[in-house]
C-alpha positions in Angstrom: 2.8 -26.3 0.1 -0.6 -27.8 1.1 -0.5 -26.1 4.4 0.6 -22.8 2.9 -2.3 -23.0 0.3 -4.9 -23.7 3.0 -3.6 -20.8 5.2 -3.6 -18.3 2.4 -7.1 -19.3 1.3 -8.4 -19.2 4.8 -6.9 -15.7 5.3 -8.5 -14.6 2.1 -11.8 -15.7 3.5 -11.2 -13.6 6.6 -10.2 -10.6 4.5 -13.5 -10.9 2.6 -15.3 -10.9 5.9 -13.3 -7.8 7.0 -14.2 -6.1 3.8 -17.9 -6.8 4.3 -17.8 -5.5 7.9 -15.9 -2.3 6.7 -18.6 -1.7 4.1 -21.3 -2.1 6.7 -19.5 0.2 9.1 -19.1 2.8 6.3 -22.8 2.7 5.5 -23.6 3.0 9.2 -21.4 6.0 9.8 -22.8 7.7 6.7 -26.3 7.4 8.2 -25.6 9.3 11.5 -21.9 10.3 11.9 -20.5 11.0 8.4 -17.6 13.3 9.6 -16.1 10.2 11.2 -15.2 8.9 7.7 -13.0 12.0 7.1 -11.0 11.8 10.3 -8.7 8.9 9.4 -7.2 7.5 6.2 -9.0 4.2 6.6 -11.4 2.4 8.9 -9.7 -0.9 9.3 -7.0 0.3 11.6 -6.8 0.1 15.4 -6.5 3.9 15.9 -9.8 4.5 13.9 -11.7 1.8 15.6 -10.4 2.8 19.1 -11.6 6.4 18.4 -15.0 5.3 17.4 -15.3 3.2 20.5 -14.3 6.1 22.7 -16.4 8.7 20.8 -19.3 6.8 19.3 -21.4 10.0 18.4 -20.6 13.5 17.1 -21.9 15.0 20.4 -19.5 12.9 22.5 -16.6 13.6 20.2 -17.2 17.4 20.2 -17.3 17.3 24.0 -13.8 15.8 24.2 -10.8 18.1 24.6 -7.8 18.1 22.3 -5.6 16.5 25.0 -8.2 13.7 25.5 -8.3 12.9 21.8 -4.5 13.0 21.6 -4.2 10.6 24.6 -6.7 8.2 22.9 -4.6 8.2 19.8 -1.4 7.6 21.8 -3.2 4.7 23.5 -3.9 3.0 20.1 -0.3 3.8 18.9 -1.2 6.3 16.2 2.1 7.4 14.6 1.2 11.1 14.7 -1.1 11.7 17.7 -0.6 15.4 18.1 -1.1 16.5 14.5 -4.0 14.1 13.9 -5.8 15.2 17.1 -5.6 18.8 16.1 -7.0 17.9 12.6 -9.8 15.8 14.2 -10.9 18.7 16.5 -11.0 21.1 13.6 -13.1 18.8 11.4 -15.5 17.9 14.3 -16.3 21.6 14.8 -17.1 22.3 11.2 -20.9 22.8 10.6 -22.5 19.4 10.3 -25.9 18.0 9.4 -26.9 16.1 12.6 -29.0 12.9 12.7 -32.0 12.8 15.0 -31.8 11.3 18.5 -33.4 7.9 17.6 -31.2 7.4 14.6 -28.1 8.4 16.5 -28.9 6.0 19.4 -29.7 3.0 17.2 -26.9 3.5 14.6 -24.2 4.1 17.3 -25.2 0.8 18.9 -24.8 -0.9 15.5 -21.5 0.8 14.9 -20.1 -0.4 18.2 -21.3 -4.0 17.4 -19.5 -3.8 14.0 -16.3 -2.4 15.6 -16.3 -5.2 18.2 -16.3 -7.7 15.4 -13.6 -5.9 13.3 -11.0 -5.5 16.0 -10.4 -9.3 16.8 -10.7 -10.1 13.1 -7.9 -7.7 12.3 -5.8 -9.3 14.9 -6.4 -12.8 13.5 -5.6 -11.6 10.0 -2.3 -10.1 11.3 -1.5 -13.5 13.0 -2.1 -15.3 9.7 0.3 -12.9 8.0 3.1 -13.9 10.4 2.3 -17.7 10.1 2.1 -17.5 6.3 5.4 -15.5 6.0 7.2 -17.9 8.4 6.0 -21.0 6.4 6.8 -19.3 3.1 10.4 -18.7 4.0 10.9 -22.4 4.9 10.1 -23.4 1.3 13.0 -23.9 -1.1 11.2 -22.0 -3.9 10.5 -18.9 -1.8 13.3 -16.8 -3.3 11.9 -17.4 -6.9 8.5 -15.9 -5.9 10.0 -13.3 -3.6 12.0 -11.9 -6.6 8.8 -11.0 -8.4 8.4 -7.2 -8.5 6.0 -5.8 -5.9 4.7 -9.3 -5.0 5.6 -8.6 -1.4 4.6 -10.7 1.6 1.0 -10.9 0.5 1.1 -12.1 -3.1 4.4 -14.1 -3.2 3.2 -16.8 -0.8 -0.1 -17.1 -2.6 1.6 -17.6 -6.0 3.9 -20.3 -4.6 1.0 -22.0 -2.8 -1.3 -22.1 -5.8 1.4 -23.0 -8.4 3.0 -25.5 -6.1 6.4 -27.2 -6.4 5.6 -30.3 -8.5 7.6 -29.6 -11.7 5.7 -32.5 -13.4 2.3 -31.0 -12.8 2.2 -28.8 -15.9 3.0 -29.9 -19.4 4.0 -26.4 -20.5 3.2 -22.7 -19.8 -0.1 -22.9 -21.7 -1.5 -25.6 -19.3 -0.7 -23.3 -16.3 -2.3 -20.4 -18.2 -5.4 -22.4 -18.7 -5.6 -23.4 -15.0 -5.0 -19.8 -14.0 -7.8 -18.6 -16.2 -5.5 -16.0 -17.9 -5.7 -17.4 -21.4 -8.9 -16.8 -23.4 -11.3 -19.5 -24.7 -12.5 -19.4 -28.3 -16.2 -19.6 -28.7 -17.3 -20.6 -32.2 -20.7 -21.1 -33.7 -20.9 -21.4 -37.5 -19.2 -18.4 -39.0 -19.1 -16.6 -35.7 -16.1 -16.8 -33.3 -15.0 -14.8 -30.4 -12.4 -15.1 -27.6 -13.9 -14.8 -24.1 -12.8 -15.1 -20.5 -12.1 -18.7 -19.3 -14.6 -19.5 -16.5 -13.2 -22.9 -15.4 -10.0 -22.2 -13.5 -8.4 -22.1 -10.1 -9.9 -18.8 -8.8 -7.5 -18.1 -6.0 -4.6 -18.4 -8.5 -6.4 -16.2 -10.9 -7.1 -13.6 -8.3 -3.4 -13.6 -7.1 -2.1 -13.2 -10.7 -4.5 -10.4 -11.5 -3.5 -8.5 -8.3 0.2 -9.1 -9.1 -0.1 -8.1 -12.7 -1.6 -4.7 -11.6 1.1 -4.2 -9.0 3.8 -4.9 -11.6 2.7 -1.9 -13.7 3.8 0.3 -10.8 7.5 -0.7 -11.1 8.1 -2.5 -14.4 8.2 -0.2 -17.4 7.4 -3.0 -19.9 4.3 -4.0 -17.8 3.1 -0.4 -17.7 3.7 -0.1 -21.5 1.8 -3.3 -22.2 -1.2 -2.2 -20.0 -1.3 1.2 -21.6 -1.1 -0.2 -25.1 -4.1 -2.5 -24.4 -6.1 0.4 -22.9 -5.3 2.5 -26.0 -6.6 -0.3 -28.2 -9.9 0.1 -26.4 -9.6 -2.8 -24.0 -11.1 -2.5 -20.5 -9.0 -2.5 -17.4 -9.9 -6.1 -16.6 -9.1 -7.3 -20.1 -5.8 -5.5 -20.1 -4.8 -6.9 -16.7 -5.9 -10.4 -17.8 -3.6 -10.1 -20.8 -0.7 -8.9 -18.7 -1.3 -11.7 -16.2 -1.1 -14.1 -19.1 2.3 -12.8 -20.0 3.5 -13.0 -16.4 2.4 -16.7 -16.3 4.8 -17.5 -19.1 7.6 -15.6 -17.3 6.8 -17.2 -13.9 6.6 -20.7 -15.5 10.1 -20.2 -17.0 11.5 -19.0 -13.7 9.9 -21.8 -11.8 11.0 -24.5 -14.2 14.6 -23.4 -14.3 14.6 -22.3 -10.6 15.7 -18.8 -11.5 14.8 -15.5 -9.8 13.3 -12.7 -11.8 15.6 -10.0 -13.3 14.1 -7.2 -15.3 17.2 -6.8 -17.6 17.2 -10.5 -18.5 13.5 -10.4 -19.4 13.8 -7.2 -21.5 16.8 -8.6 -23.4 14.9 -11.7 -24.2 11.9 -9.6 -25.3 14.1 -7.6 -27.7 15.7 -10.8 -29.1 12.2 -12.2 -29.7 11.1 -8.9 -31.4 14.1 -9.1 -33.8 13.4 -12.7 -34.7 9.8 -11.9 -35.4 10.6 -8.9 -37.6 
């Protein structure tokens, strides 16, 4: 678990670096080559970066033939080179506001420098994915976290790594909630009291739980209902997700303690039973 935790945290650091570089690249392209941002669905993919290296300015891109662009896309293993090449040629020849010569020359140089950093970084992140997944599958608790809806290969290893496998570590679910930063802290001064976000927590665990809670709203009806109810009450997106993450911590703690995989039907049945008892 210690190795898995370090690998996932190191990869998160690399992903943050990638995000920073993508943001810089976006700003750079907006300054002199804005149409490039409309040519592909995202910047951080090999086909996009390969295209930018081959055609670093609008003038160079417009001079390329349909066949040349299609061949470039094939070289970077784009899944739909023919259709995408046709779409690119059409977009490139739409009327564009063009940057002056000096701005184009300087910004295209910066763009190539950013791309040269992004390409190897993306490869390293992909290598980390493979190592993390392999290590995750060797752990006896992997099936528990793998069963969480939409946790996938990215979040399941992080939840296992941060929660750990020492069943004596947490006194109860509330102690895990406190460490995860999902349970609120009551601030009180005289007659005034207010619950606010817990600042002292394990931030990588909190981040993984927040991401997972949001993903769960895409597949779990009860999670979507909970989120929408909080939003209807006037809560912000962040507060609603934090509340949902807090519910998930109790569920995950019970699964982890009893070494059981998640089953939607089992949870919904327990939820209904609790509602009847509370009525």
